[in-house]
N, C-alpha and C positions, 0 to 999 in steps of 0.2 A: 390632641385629637379627641380625647375623652371629653374635655371641656367644650369643644365645639359641638360634639354630638349632644351633650347635655343641654347646652344653650339652645340648640336648634329644636330639640324636643320641647323645651319650655316655651319657646316662641310659638311653635305650632299649636301647643295646647292652649296658650293664652289667646292667640288669634281665633282659634276654633271656638273657645268659650265666649269670646267677645262677639263673634259673628252670630253664634247661637243666641246670645242674650239680646242683641239688637233685633234679630229676626223674631224672637219670641215676643218681645215688647211690641214690635210693629204689628204682628199678627193679632195679638190680644187687643191692642188699641183699635185696629180696624174692625175687629169683630164686635167690640164693645160699642163703637160709634155706629156701626151698622144696626145693631140691636136697638140702640137708643133712638136712632133715626126712625126705625120701623115703629117703635112704641109711640114716638112723638107724632108720627103720621096718623096712627090709629086714633090717638087722642084728638088730633086736629079734626078728623072726620066727625067724631062724636060732638065736639064743641061747636063745629061749624053749624050743625043742625040746631044746636041749642040756642045759638045767638043770632042766627040768620033772621028770625022774625022780629028781633029786638033792635035791629040796626036803625030802622026808621023811627023808633020810639024815643023815650027819654034817655038821654045820655047818662044821667045819674043812675038810673036803674041798670043800664048796660054796664056801667062802671062797677056797681055792686055785684052783678052777676059774674063779671070777669074776675073780680077779686076772689069771690067764693070758689069759682072753678080753679083758679090758680093755686089757692091754698090747698084745695083737695088733691090736686095732682102734683103739688110741689114743683110747679112749673110756672114761669112767667109768661103771661098771655098779653098780647097787644093786638088791638083792632085798629086798622088804618083804612081811611077812605081812599078812593082812587086819586085824590089830590095829594095824598101823603100825610094828611092831618090825622093825628091820633084821636080816635073816638073813645077808647077805653084802654086801661093798662092795669094789670093786677098788682104791680109793684110800685106804681107812682101815679099820682093824680094826673088825669089825662090833659088838663089845661096847662100843666107845667112841662109837657112833653114837646120836643121840637119836631119839625116836619121830618117824616121818614121816607120821603119819596126817593132819596138817593141811596137807600139801603139796597144792596145787591139782591137779597132774598125777596124784598118788596117788589123790585122791578120785575123779577121773574114771575112772581105770583100775579102781578097785574097783566102779564102777557098770557095768563091762563095756565102757567106751569107751576110745578111744585118748587118753590125757591128754597135753596139750601146754602148755608154758609157757615164756615168755622173761622172765628177771629177772636183776637184778644180784646177784652173789654177794659178800657182804661178807667172807667168809673168803678167797676167791680173788681178790678185787678186780677182777673182770671180769664181763662180761655172759655169761650161760649160757643154753643151750637145753636144756630137759628134755622127754623123751618117755617116757611110761610105757604099758605094755601089760599086760593081765591074763594071768596064767598059769593055765590051766584044766585041770581033771582031771575027766572025766565031767561036763562042762558046769558044774563048780563052780570058782569062783575060789579057788585055794589060795595064791596070792601075786601080787605085782606086780613086773615087771621094769622098772626105770627106767634109761634111758640119758641121760647128761648130757655135753654137749660145749661147750667154750669157743668163744664167738663172736669171739675175738680175731682170727681170720683175716679175718672180715668187717669188723671194725673197722680192721684193717691195710689191707684192700682199700679200704675207704671213705676212709681217709686218703690212700692212694695215688691214688685217683680224684680226691679233692679237690685234691691237689697238681697233678695233670694239669690239672684245671679251672682252678686258680689261674694256672698258667703259660699255659694257653690263653686265659684271660680277659685277662691282661696283654698277650699277643701280639695278641689280638683288639682290645683297646682301642687298642693302638699303631696297628694297621692302620685301625681305625675313626677314630682321630684324623686320620690323613692323608686318608682318604676324606671324612670329615665336613668337614675344612677345605676341601678342593677343592669339595665339594658346596655348602657354605655360600657360598663365593665365587661359584660359578656362579649361585646363587640371588640373592644380595644385590647383586652387581655391576650387573645390569641395573636393580635398584631404586635403587641409588646413582646410576646414570646418569640415571634419570628424575628423581630429586631434584635433581641438578645442572642438568639441562635446565630444570626448573621454575624454578630460581633465575635462570638465564640469561633465560628468557622474562619473568620478573618485572622484569628489568633492561631489557627491550625488545629482546632478541635473539631473533628468531623463525626464525632459520636453523638452529637446533639439530636434529639428526637422531640418534636413538638407534639404534645397531646392533642387529640381531636377536640375541636370546639363544639359548641351547641349548634351554631348556624351552619347549614349545609354549604352555603356559598363560601364561607371562610374555611370550612373543612376541605373543600377542593383546593384552596390555596395552600393550606398546611400540608395536605397530602403531596401536592406538587413540590413543595419546598423540601419535604422529607425525602422524596424520590430524587430530587436534584442533589441533595446532600449525599445520599448513598452513592449515586452515580459519580459525583465529584470525588468522593473518597476512593472509589474503585479506580477512577482514572489517575488520581494522584499516586495511589499505591503502585499502579502499573508504571507510571512515569518514574517513581522513585526506584522501583526494581530495575527498570531499564537503565536508569542513571547509575545505579550501583554496579550493574554489569559493565557499563561503559567505562566507569572509573577503574574497575578491576582489570579490564582489558588494557586500558592505558597505563596503569601502574605496572602491569606485567610485561609491557613492551620493552625490548632492549633498545629499540630505536628511540631517538629523541623526537618529540612531537610538540609543536608550538602553533597556536592559533591566534589570529589577530582579527580585529574588526575593520571596518572601512577606514577608520582613522588611524590604523596601524597601532592601536592599543592592544596589549596582550590580554586575551580573554581565557586562555587555557595553556597549560604546559604540564607534561607528565613528569614523574620523578626522574626519568633519564635526562630530560631536558634541564630539570632543576640542577641535577648533578653536573651536567655539562657546562652550564653557565654560572654555576656557583651561587644560585639564588634560591630562596624558598618560594613556595607558591604565593604566599601573602606578599612577599617583596616584589614579585614580578607582575602579578595581576594588576591591570590598570595602567601600567607604565608604557611609555612609547617603546616600540620594538628596537629602535636604534640604541636606546639606553641599555639594552640587555645584550644584544648579540655583538654590537660594536664591530660589525663586518660589513663593509659597503657592498660587496658583491651579493651576499645573501639578502641584504636589505633591499637592494635594487631588484633582485629576482622576485621577492615577495611583492614589492610594489608594482612590478610589471604584471604579475598575475591579477592584482586588484584592478589594474588599468585595462588590460586586454581581455580579462576573463578567460585566459587560456591556461592550460596546464604546462608546467615546466619540469623537465627531468634532466638533471645535469650533475656534474661533480664540481665541488667547490673546496678549495683549500683555505681553511681559516687559520691564519697565522697566529692570531691571539690565543688559540687553544693548542699550543705546542705543535704548530704546523700540521694540524690534523686534516686529513682528507675525508670529505663527506660526500656520499651519494645522496643528492637532495631531490625529493619529489614534492612539488608545490602545486596545490590545486585550489581553485576558488570554492568558497562556500556559497552555494546558490539557493535562494528561495524564490520569492517573487522578483527579487533583484539580488545583486551580489552583496552578501552580508559580510564577507571577509575572506580570509584565506587561511589554509592550514598547510604547514610544512613538516615533512617527515625527513629527519636527517639520520642516515646510517653511516657509522664510522667504518670506513674501509681502509684506514691507514695501515693496519696489519697486513691486509691483502696486498696493498701496493708495496709495502716493504718486502713481503715474501716474493712478489714478482720481481722486485729489484734484485734481491739476493739470488734468485734463480737465474736471472740474466747474467749477473756477475760471475756466478759459478760456472755457467756454460762457457763464458768468455775465458775464464782462467783455465778450465779443462782443455778447451780448444788450443790455448797457447802452449800448455805443457805437452800436449800430444803432437804439436806441429813439428818440433825439432826431430825427435826420433823417427817420425814418419817420413820426414824429408830424406834422412840418411838411408832408410830402408828403400825408399823409392829410387835413390841414386844407385844403390847396389843392384837392385833389380834391373835397372836400365843397363848397367855395365855387363851383367850376365847375359842379358838379351843381345848385347852387341857382339858376343862371341867369346867373352872372357871365360865362359864356363869350360872352354877347351883347355885353358891354361890351368894345370893342376894346382899351382901355387896360388893363383888368384881365386880359384874355387875354394881352396882351403880357407883362405882369408875371408 
């Protein structure tokens, strides 16, 4: 992420400097061309008056006049008649010049306008500015005066400005690299701290605190993360405390407790159940219920609870465990759906043996008392029948 932020900043800075450079060069060129155009127009108005009276005179004299004016102004001057023939030129002898009627600036000037044109000169190998004005006499266009100036100064100025922009861009990029590096570190460092803290939390260390960063937006994130960590720590501590309480209760239970999931895999059993089935917790957890209890009736009862989602309360004799009788309470573990079942087994074998002993004792006592009571009952009946009047029988 740090690399992406850094490269993004570099790209933004480079594009900004490039746009600024292009805009600057464009503005300077337009400004320079506009000033040059105004200067050329001002010179054209002055020259127009100087040569207007010499148009109909000697061409040789007009040629000399144009050459002198061109040298003084450092500008090429050309005078063209309405037919496009060159009457005089400050840079070349007029008789060697070709017809200029097809030149765009000449056409505009012959229409009474100020002709302007920028084009590349193949003969001079440079970009030129052309400005043409009509020369009138009694409101009639008798010739066209064209001024042409090389724009090499503008090109030199543009190259100079581009050189400055290049050096400025390099300097700006160097400064931007430093600033972007610092800026990206200030942004990504808190995020790296959050990532590292998240890793520590995943390992169970909830004491991590992220220091406040420089940027307010990231500070909100770190504060939220710290609050979340604190709340998570409190929640986990509470859950652990409840879990310890639950484990303590389960371990202190005299009854056996075993819990299974929907697939009848054992997920919990307390020490009483471990002792009852002869397995440790690690040996039992994750195994199928039938592998542990090996009693079909108990297995079917637990499976029935999972299927019907009803609670079962019954007595089961498990032959495998010394024919022990258990009072079994099986209930479903319900969340959004049935998650499993839990069974609590209470050994009532002693109670049943005691009841059996009591029943046998009562039966034996009744049998022992039955014979003398029968004799006594017979004597009583005899006496009641009148034998009590017989002294011998009464004595007996």
